[in-house]
C-alpha positions as a Markdown table, in Angstrom:
| # | Residue | x | y | z |
|---|---|---|---|---|
| 1 | Met | -20.4 | 4.0 | 8.6 |
| 2 | Leu | -20.9 | 5.9 | 5.4 |
| 3 | Pro | -19.3 | 9.3 | 5.6 |
| 4 | Met | -21.6 | 11.1 | 3.2 |
| 5 | Ser | -25.0 | 10.7 | 1.5 |
| 6 | Ile | -24.8 | 9.0 | -1.9 |
| 7 | Arg | -27.2 | 7.8 | -4.6 |
| 8 | Cys | -26.7 | 4.4 | -6.2 |
| 9 | Gly | -25.8 | 4.6 | -9.9 |
| 10 | Thr | -27.6 | 1.3 | -10.7 |
| 11 | Phe | -30.8 | 1.3 | -8.8 |
| 12 | Gly | -31.1 | 5.0 | -8.0 |
| 13 | Ser | -31.8 | 4.5 | -4.3 |
| 14 | Tyr | -30.5 | 7.0 | -1.7 |
| 15 | Ile | -28.0 | 5.8 | 0.9 |
| 16 | Tyr | -27.8 | 8.2 | 3.8 |
| 17 | Lys | -24.8 | 9.4 | 5.9 |
| 18 | Gly | -24.2 | 7.2 | 8.9 |
| 19 | Thr | -25.6 | 4.0 | 7.3 |
| 20 | Lys | -23.6 | 1.0 | 8.6 |
| 21 | Phe | -21.9 | -1.3 | 6.1 |
| 22 | Ser | -19.5 | -4.1 | 6.0 |
| 23 | Ser | -16.8 | -3.0 | 3.7 |
| 24 | Arg | -13.6 | -4.3 | 2.1 |
| 25 | Gln | -10.6 | -2.1 | 2.5 |
| 26 | Glu | -7.4 | -1.9 | 0.4 |
| 27 | Lys | -4.5 | 0.4 | 0.1 |
| 28 | Val | -4.3 | 2.1 | -3.2 |
| 29 | Ile | -1.4 | 0.5 | -5.1 |
| 30 | Gly | 1.2 | 2.7 | -6.8 |
| 31 | Asp | 2.6 | 6.1 | -6.0 |
| 32 | Glu | -0.7 | 7.5 | -4.7 |
| 33 | Thr | 0.1 | 8.8 | -1.3 |
| 34 | Tyr | -0.4 | 12.2 | 0.4 |
| 35 | Leu | 2.9 | 14.0 | 1.2 |
| 36 | Gly | 4.7 | 10.8 | 0.5 |
| 37 | Ile | 3.9 | 9.1 | 3.8 |
| 38 | Ile | 0.1 | 9.1 | 4.3 |
| 39 | Pro | -1.5 | 6.1 | 2.4 |
| 40 | Ile | -4.7 | 6.4 | 0.5 |
| 41 | Phe | -7.3 | 3.8 | 1.1 |
| 42 | Arg | -10.2 | 2.5 | -1.0 |
| 43 | Phe | -13.4 | 1.0 | 0.4 |
| 44 | Tyr | -15.8 | -1.3 | -1.4 |
| 45 | Ile | -19.4 | -1.5 | -0.2 |
| 46 | Lys | -22.6 | -2.9 | -1.7 |
| 47 | Cys | -25.9 | -1.1 | -2.2 |
| 48 | Pro | -28.4 | -2.5 | 0.3 |
| 49 | His | -31.2 | -2.4 | -2.3 |
| 50 | Cys | -29.6 | -3.9 | -5.5 |
| 51 | Cys | -26.2 | -5.3 | -4.3 |
| 52 | Ala | -24.2 | -3.1 | -6.8 |
| 53 | Lys | -20.6 | -2.5 | -5.9 |
| 54 | Ile | -19.7 | 1.1 | -4.8 |
| 55 | Ala | -16.0 | 2.2 | -4.5 |
| 56 | Ile | -15.0 | 5.1 | -2.2 |
| 57 | Lys | -11.5 | 6.5 | -1.8 |
| 58 | Thr | -10.0 | 8.7 | 0.9 |
| 59 | Asp | -8.8 | 12.2 | 0.1 |
| 60 | Pro | -6.5 | 13.3 | 2.9 |
| 61 | Gln | -5.6 | 16.5 | 1.2 |
| 62 | Gln | -9.2 | 17.8 | 1.4 |
| 63 | Phe | -10.0 | 15.8 | 4.6 |
| 64 | Asp | -12.8 | 14.1 | 2.7 |
| 65 | Tyr | -13.8 | 11.1 | 0.6 |
| 66 | Val | -14.3 | 10.6 | -3.2 |
| 67 | Val | -16.9 | 8.3 | -4.7 |
| 68 | Glu | -15.0 | 6.5 | -7.5 |
| 69 | Ala | -17.5 | 4.1 | -9.0 |
| 70 | Gly | -21.1 | 2.8 | -8.6 |
| 71 | Ala | -22.7 | 5.9 | -7.1 |
| 72 | Arg | -22.9 | 9.7 | -7.1 |
| 73 | Arg | -22.4 | 11.9 | -4.1 |
| 74 | Asn | -25.4 | 14.0 | -3.1 |
| 75 | Phe | -25.1 | 17.8 | -2.9 |
| 76 | Glu | -24.3 | 19.0 | 0.7 |
| 77 | Pro | -25.1 | 22.6 | 1.3 |
| 78 | Arg | -22.9 | 22.8 | 4.4 |
| 79 | Ala | -19.9 | 21.6 | 2.5 |
| 80 | Ala | -20.6 | 24.2 | -0.3 |
| 81 | Glu | -21.0 | 27.0 | 2.3 |
| 82 | Gly | -17.6 | 26.0 | 3.8 |
| 83 | Glu | -16.0 | 26.2 | 0.4 |
| 84 | Lys | -17.4 | 29.7 | -0.1 |
| 85 | Gln | -16.0 | 30.8 | 3.2 |
| 86 | Lys | -12.6 | 29.4 | 2.5 |
| 87 | Val | -12.4 | 31.4 | -0.7 |
| 88 | Gly | -14.0 | 34.5 | 0.8 |
| 89 | Leu | -17.2 | 34.5 | -1.3 |
| 90 | Thr | -19.7 | 35.2 | 1.5 |
| 91 | Gly | -23.3 | 35.5 | 0.4 |
| 92 | Gly | -24.2 | 38.4 | 2.8 |
| 93 | Pro | -23.7 | 42.1 | 2.3 |
């Protein structure tokens, strides 16, 4: 299942969080690990509308995913609010 909402870079269609996909998984080759022991994985999916390839990589340091190619991540207000609270920039008085 897709962990976040994205927009296809080729066709411009929106693909929503929770959409089920068949994906191809690979370990990132090289010295890309987190803390030297946790591997980083890359997933390849295809847009259901235009069959363009989309690459998503895990980001264990932020407990999140990063869209590498083929799409753009949509803005998520809850994630932005969580970042503000981490830094201490609350919006209230």
